[in-house]
DSSP file (Angstrom, degrees, kcal/mol; ACC not computed):
  #  RESIDUE AA STRUCTURE BP1 BP2  ACC     N-H-->O    O-->H-N    N-H-->O    O-->H-N    TCO  KAPPA ALPHA  PHI   PSI    X-CA   Y-CA   Z-CA
    1    1 A X    >         0   0    0      0, 0.0     3,-1.4     0, 0.0     2,-0.1   0.000 360.0 360.0 360.0 133.9  -47.8   48.9  -22.9
    2    2 A X  T 3   +     0   0    0      1,-0.2     3,-0.1     3,-0.0     0, 0.0  -0.355 360.0  15.8 -65.9 139.6  -48.3   45.7  -20.9
    3    3 A X  T 3  S+     0   0    0      1,-0.3     2,-0.4    -2,-0.1    -1,-0.2   0.367  97.4 114.0  83.2  -6.2  -49.3   46.0  -17.3
    4    4 A X    <   -     0   0    0     -3,-1.4     2,-0.4     6,-0.0    -1,-0.3  -0.796  68.7-120.7-100.8 142.5  -50.3   49.7  -17.6
    5    5 A X    >   -     0   0    0     -2,-0.4     3,-1.1    -3,-0.1     2,-0.2  -0.653  29.3-122.7 -79.5 131.5  -53.9   50.8  -17.1
    6    6 A X  T 3  S+     0   0    0     -2,-0.4     3,-0.1     1,-0.2    -1,-0.1  -0.542  92.4  21.0 -73.6 136.2  -55.2   52.6  -20.2
    7    7 A X  T 3  S+     0   0    0      1,-0.3     2,-0.4    -2,-0.2    -1,-0.2   0.560  94.3 117.1  85.5   9.4  -56.5   56.1  -19.5
    8    8 A X    <   -     0   0    0     -3,-1.1    -1,-0.3    59,-0.0     2,-0.2  -0.917  67.5-116.5-112.4 138.3  -54.6   56.6  -16.3
    9    9 A X        -     0   0    0     -2,-0.4     2,-0.2    -3,-0.1     3,-0.2  -0.498  27.3-125.6 -69.7 131.7  -52.0   59.3  -15.9
   10   10 A X        -     0   0    0     -2,-0.2     3,-0.1     1,-0.2     4,-0.1  -0.541  60.1 -58.9 -72.0 147.7  -48.5   58.0  -15.2
   11   11 A X    >   -     0   0    0     -2,-0.2     3,-1.3     1,-0.1    -1,-0.2   0.076  62.9-121.3 -33.2 109.5  -47.0   59.6  -12.0
   12   12 A X  G >  S-     0   0    0      1,-0.3     3,-1.5    -3,-0.2    -1,-0.1  -0.395  90.2 -10.5 -59.4 127.0  -47.0   63.3  -12.6
   13   13 A X  G 3  S-     0   0    0      1,-0.3    -1,-0.3    -2,-0.2    -2,-0.1   0.403 101.9-100.9  65.9  -2.2  -43.4   64.6  -12.3
   14   14 A X  G <  S+     0   0    0     -3,-1.3    -1,-0.3    -4,-0.1     3,-0.2   0.804  99.8 112.1  60.1  27.3  -42.4   61.2  -10.9
   15   15 A X    X   +     0   0    0     -3,-1.5     3,-2.3     1,-0.1     4,-0.3  -0.104  20.6 137.1-124.7  34.5  -42.6   62.9   -7.5
   16   16 A X  G >  S+     0   0    0      1,-0.3     3,-1.6     2,-0.2     4,-0.2   0.863  73.7  57.2 -53.7 -39.5  -45.5   61.3   -5.7
   17   17 A X  G 3  S+     0   0    0      1,-0.3    -1,-0.3    -3,-0.2     3,-0.2   0.690 106.8  51.2 -66.4 -15.9  -43.6   61.0   -2.5
   18   18 A X  G X  S+     0   0    0     -3,-2.3     3,-2.5     1,-0.2     4,-0.3   0.355  73.4 111.2-100.7   5.2  -43.0   64.8   -2.6
   19   19 A X  G X  S+     0   0    0     -3,-1.6     3,-1.7    -4,-0.3    -1,-0.2   0.849  74.8  55.4 -51.5 -40.1  -46.7   65.8   -3.1
   20   20 A X  G 3  S+     0   0    0      1,-0.3    -1,-0.3    -3,-0.2    -2,-0.1   0.666  98.4  64.4 -70.0 -13.1  -47.0   67.4    0.3
   21   21 A X  G <  S+     0   0    0     -3,-2.5     2,-1.6     1,-0.2     3,-0.5   0.449  71.0  98.6 -87.8   1.1  -44.0   69.6   -0.4
   22   22 A X    <   +     0   0    0     -3,-1.7    36,-0.2    -4,-0.3    -1,-0.2  -0.203  39.0 134.0 -83.0  49.2  -45.8   71.4   -3.2
   23   23 A X  S    S+     0   0    0     -2,-1.6     2,-0.3    -3,-0.1    -1,-0.2   0.672  76.1  11.1 -74.1 -16.8  -46.7   74.3   -0.8
   24   24 A X  S >  S-     0   0    0     -3,-0.5     3,-1.7    31,-0.1     4,-0.3  -0.959  87.5 -98.6-151.2 169.0  -45.6   76.8   -3.5
   25   25 A X  G >  S+     0   0    0     -2,-0.3     3,-1.0     1,-0.3     8,-0.1   0.681 109.9  76.3 -67.1 -16.4  -44.7   76.8   -7.1
   26   26 A X  G 3  S+     0   0    0      1,-0.3    -1,-0.3     7,-0.0     4,-0.1   0.751  97.2  48.0 -66.9 -20.8  -41.0   76.7   -6.4
   27   27 A X  G <  S+     0   0    0     -3,-1.7     2,-0.4    -6,-0.1    -1,-0.3   0.528  91.7  95.8 -93.7  -7.9  -41.3   73.0   -5.5
   28   28 A X  S <  S-     0   0    0     -3,-1.0     5,-0.1    -4,-0.3   -15,-0.0  -0.687  90.0-103.0 -84.5 131.4  -43.4   72.2   -8.7
   29   29 A X    >>  -     0   0    0     -2,-0.4     3,-2.2     1,-0.2     4,-2.1  -0.258  29.0-123.2 -53.8 138.5  -41.3   70.8  -11.6
   30   30 A X  H 3> S+     0   0    0      1,-0.3     4,-2.1     2,-0.2     5,-0.2   0.735 105.9  73.7 -61.7 -23.7  -40.8   73.5  -14.1
   31   31 A X  H 34 S+     0   0    0      1,-0.2    -1,-0.3     2,-0.2    -2,-0.1   0.782 114.0  26.6 -61.4 -22.2  -42.3   71.4  -16.9
   32   32 A X  H X4 S+     0   0    0     -3,-2.2     3,-1.6     2,-0.1     6,-0.2   0.825 121.6  49.9-100.8 -51.2  -45.6   72.2  -15.2
   33   33 A X  H 3< S+     0   0    0     -4,-2.1    -3,-0.2     1,-0.3     6,-0.2   0.740 104.1  60.8 -66.4 -22.4  -45.1   75.5  -13.4
   34   34 A X  T 3< S+     0   0    0     -4,-2.1     2,-0.3    -5,-0.3    -1,-0.3   0.633  78.3 103.9 -80.0 -11.8  -43.7   77.2  -16.5
   35   35 A X  S X  S-     0   0    0     -3,-1.6     3,-2.3    -5,-0.2     4,-0.3  -0.561  76.7-135.4 -67.8 127.1  -47.0   76.6  -18.3
   36   36 A X  T 3  S+     0   0    0     -2,-0.3     4,-0.3     1,-0.3     3,-0.2   0.684 103.6  55.4 -61.2 -15.8  -48.7   80.0  -18.4
   37   37 A X  T 3> S+     0   0    0      1,-0.2     4,-2.8     2,-0.1    -1,-0.3   0.516  78.6 100.2 -89.7  -5.8  -52.0   78.2  -17.4
   38   38 A X  H <> S+     0   0    0     -3,-2.3     4,-2.1     1,-0.2     5,-0.2   0.885  81.2  45.0 -54.4 -51.5  -50.6   76.6  -14.3
   39   39 A X  H  > S+     0   0    0     -4,-0.3     4,-0.5     1,-0.2    -1,-0.2   0.887 115.0  48.9 -63.0 -38.3  -51.9   79.0  -11.7
   40   40 A X  H >4 S+     0   0    0     -4,-0.3     3,-0.9    -3,-0.2    -1,-0.2   0.915 113.1  47.5 -64.9 -41.4  -55.4   79.1  -13.3
   41   41 A X  H 3< S+     0   0    0     -4,-2.8    -2,-0.2     1,-0.2    -1,-0.2   0.800 109.8  54.3 -68.3 -28.3  -55.4   75.3  -13.4
   42   42 A X  H 3< S+     0   0    0     -4,-2.1     2,-0.7    -5,-0.3    12,-0.5   0.500  85.4  93.8 -86.0  -4.5  -54.2   75.1   -9.8
   43   43 A X  B << S-A   53   0A   0     -3,-0.9     2,-0.7    -4,-0.5    10,-0.1  -0.820  71.6-146.9 -90.1 116.7  -57.1   77.3   -8.5
   44   44 A X    >   -     0   0    0     -2,-0.7     3,-1.5     8,-0.5     6,-0.2  -0.753  14.0-165.1 -94.3 112.3  -59.9   74.8   -7.5
   45   45 A X  T 3  S+     0   0    0     -2,-0.7    37,-0.3    35,-0.4     3,-0.2   0.621  83.5  75.7 -69.7 -11.5  -63.4   76.1   -8.0
   46   46 A X  T 3  S+     0   0    0      1,-0.2     2,-0.9    35,-0.2    -1,-0.3   0.684  84.2  68.9 -71.5 -16.2  -64.8   73.4   -5.7
   47   47 A X  S X  S-     0   0    0     -3,-1.5     3,-2.2     3,-0.1    -1,-0.2  -0.599  80.9-164.5-102.6  70.3  -63.5   75.4   -2.8
   48   48 A X  T 3  S+     0   0    0     -2,-0.9    -2,-0.1     1,-0.3    -3,-0.1  -0.269  74.6  17.6 -57.7 135.0  -65.9   78.3   -3.0
   49   49 A X  T 3  S+     0   0    0     -4,-0.0     2,-0.4     1,-0.0    -1,-0.3   0.272 115.4  77.2  84.8 -12.6  -64.7   81.3   -0.9
   50   50 A X    <   +     0   0    0     -3,-2.2    -6,-0.2    -6,-0.2    -3,-0.1  -0.717  48.6 162.3-129.5  80.9  -61.2   79.9   -0.8
   51   51 A X        +     0   0    0     -2,-0.4    -1,-0.1    -8,-0.1    -3,-0.1   0.272  36.4 122.2 -85.5  12.2  -59.7   80.6   -4.2
   52   52 A X        -     0   0    0     -5,-0.1    -8,-0.5    -9,-0.1     2,-0.5  -0.299  67.6-112.3 -72.5 161.9  -56.2   80.1   -3.0
   53   53 A X  B     -A   43   0A   0    -10,-0.1     2,-0.2   -30,-0.1   -10,-0.1  -0.809  37.5-171.7 -95.1 131.9  -53.9   77.5   -4.5
   54   54 A X     >  -     0   0    0    -12,-0.5     4,-2.1    -2,-0.5     5,-0.2  -0.662  40.5-101.4-116.9 173.1  -53.0   74.5   -2.3
   55   55 A X  H  > S+     0   0    0     -2,-0.2     4,-1.9     1,-0.2     5,-0.1   0.908 124.3  50.4 -59.0 -41.5  -50.6   71.6   -2.5
   56   56 A X  H  > S+     0   0    0      1,-0.2     4,-2.1     2,-0.2    -1,-0.2   0.897 109.6  48.6 -65.8 -40.4  -53.6   69.4   -3.5
   57   57 A X  H  > S+     0   0    0      1,-0.2     4,-2.1     2,-0.2    -1,-0.2   0.823 108.7  54.1 -72.6 -28.0  -54.7   71.8   -6.2
   58   58 A X  H  X S+     0   0    0     -4,-2.1     4,-2.5     2,-0.2    -1,-0.2   0.903 107.2  51.9 -65.7 -40.4  -51.2   72.0   -7.5
   59   59 A X  H  X S+     0   0    0     -4,-1.9     4,-2.6     1,-0.2    -2,-0.2   0.916 109.1  50.3 -60.2 -43.3  -51.2   68.2   -7.7
   60   60 A X  H  X S+     0   0    0     -4,-2.1     4,-2.6     2,-0.2    -1,-0.2   0.915 110.0  49.9 -61.5 -43.1  -54.4   68.4   -9.7
   61   61 A X  H  X S+     0   0    0     -4,-2.1     4,-2.6     2,-0.2     5,-0.2   0.916 111.5  48.5 -62.7 -42.8  -53.0   70.9  -12.1
   62   62 A X  H  X S+     0   0    0     -4,-2.5     4,-2.5     2,-0.2    -2,-0.2   0.914 111.7  49.7 -63.0 -42.1  -49.9   68.7  -12.6
   63   63 A X  H  X S+     0   0    0     -4,-2.6     4,-2.7     2,-0.2    -2,-0.2   0.909 111.4  49.3 -63.5 -41.3  -52.1   65.7  -13.2
   64   64 A X  H  X S+     0   0    0     -4,-2.6     4,-2.1     2,-0.2    -2,-0.2   0.925 113.3  45.4 -63.2 -45.1  -54.2   67.6  -15.7
   65   65 A X  H  X S+     0   0    0     -4,-2.6     4,-2.5     2,-0.2    -2,-0.2   0.871 113.5  50.5 -66.4 -35.9  -51.1   68.9  -17.6
   66   66 A X  H  X S+     0   0    0     -4,-2.5     4,-2.2     2,-0.2     6,-0.2   0.916 109.2  50.5 -67.7 -42.3  -49.6   65.4  -17.6
   67   67 A X  H  <>S+     0   0    0     -4,-2.7     5,-2.5     1,-0.2     6,-1.0   0.897 111.9  49.1 -61.4 -39.6  -52.8   63.8  -18.9
   68   68 A X  H ><5S+     0   0    0     -4,-2.1     3,-1.2     1,-0.2    -2,-0.2   0.932 111.3  48.3 -63.5 -45.9  -52.8   66.5  -21.7
   69   69 A X  H 3<5S+     0   0    0     -4,-2.5    -2,-0.2     1,-0.3    -1,-0.2   0.816 111.1  50.9 -67.1 -29.4  -49.1   65.8  -22.5
   70   70 A X  T 3<5S-     0   0    0     -4,-2.2    -1,-0.3    -5,-0.1    -2,-0.2   0.465 114.9-117.3 -85.3  -1.3  -49.8   62.0  -22.6
   71   71 A X  T < 5S+     0   0    0     -3,-1.2    -3,-0.2    -4,-0.3    -2,-0.1   0.682  79.2 125.9  75.6  17.6  -52.7   62.5  -25.0
   72   72 A X  S   <S+     0   0    0     -5,-2.5     2,-0.4    -6,-0.2    -4,-0.2   0.788  78.4  26.0 -78.8 -27.5  -55.2   61.1  -22.4
   73   73 A X  S    S-     0   0    0     -6,-1.0     2,-0.3    -9,-0.1    -2,-0.2  -0.986  92.7-107.8-132.7 146.9  -57.3   64.3  -22.7
   74   74 A X        -     0   0    0     -2,-0.4     2,-0.2    -3,-0.1    -6,-0.1  -0.536  55.7 -98.4 -75.1 133.4  -57.6   66.7  -25.6
   75   75 A X  S    S+     0   0    0     -2,-0.3    13,-0.1    -7,-0.2     2,-0.1  -0.498  89.6  56.9-102.4 174.0  -55.9   70.0  -25.0
   76   76 A X  S    S-     0   0    0     -2,-0.2     2,-0.1    11,-0.1    -1,-0.1   0.451  75.5-156.3 -76.7 138.3  -55.6   72.8  -24.3
   77   77 A X        -     0   0    0     -4,-0.1     2,-0.3    -2,-0.1    11,-0.2  -0.438  10.0-168.3 -81.1 156.2  -57.2   72.0  -20.9
   78   78 A X  E     -B   87   0B   0      9,-2.5     9,-2.1    -2,-0.1     2,-0.3  -0.946  34.5 -93.0-135.2 157.3  -59.0   74.5  -18.8
   79   79 A X  E     -B   86   0B   0     -2,-0.3     7,-0.3     7,-0.2     6,-0.1  -0.544  45.8-143.2 -70.3 134.4  -60.2   74.3  -15.2
   80   80 A X        -     0   0    0      5,-2.7   -35,-0.4    -2,-0.3    -1,-0.1  -0.267  26.7 -79.9 -88.1 178.9  -63.8   73.1  -15.1
   81   81 A X    >   -     0   0    0      1,-0.1     3,-1.9    -2,-0.1    -1,-0.2  -0.147  63.5 -79.2 -68.5 178.1  -66.6   74.2  -12.8
   82   82 A X  T 3  S+     0   0    0    -37,-0.3   -36,-0.1     1,-0.3    -1,-0.1   0.740 129.1  60.0 -54.5 -26.7  -66.8   72.7   -9.3
   83   83 A X  T 3  S+     0   0    0    -38,-0.1     2,-0.3     2,-0.0    -1,-0.3   0.725 111.6  34.2 -78.3 -21.2  -68.3   69.4  -10.6
   84   84 A X    <   -     0   0    0     -3,-1.9    -4,-0.2     1,-0.2     3,-0.1  -0.940  66.9-142.2-133.0 155.2  -65.4   68.6  -12.9
   85   85 A X  S    S-     0   0    0     -2,-0.3    -5,-2.7     1,-0.3     2,-0.3   0.974  76.0 -11.4 -78.9 -60.2  -61.7   69.0  -12.7
   86   86 A X  E     -B   79   0B   0     -7,-0.3     2,-0.3    -9,-0.0    -1,-0.3  -0.934  53.4-167.9-140.3 159.6  -60.7   69.9  -16.3
   87   87 A X  E      B   78   0B   0     -9,-2.1    -9,-2.5    -2,-0.3   -11,-0.1  -0.976 360.0 360.0-144.4 158.6  -62.0   69.9  -19.8
   88   88 A X              0   0    0     -2,-0.3    -1,-0.0   -11,-0.2    -9,-0.0   0.363 360.0 360.0-119.3 360.0  -60.4   70.3  -23.2
């Protein structure tokens, strides 16, 4: 497609302006939160000692699932170690 950068995820959920409202899964679009891997993908191993899920880590999980659905990364994706976000 003209004008689009190859290899970049198109706005996950089309809700970029709402990213800060992803304080819990009820605000995450169901196309992402209904994936049984969502909570595992939203747990960020880079935050050692703080395994909680945050708005930012939910955004990362949505971006990873969106990249998978767009065929930008081979699925099924899993959360990587602290040095990488996801791998397939």
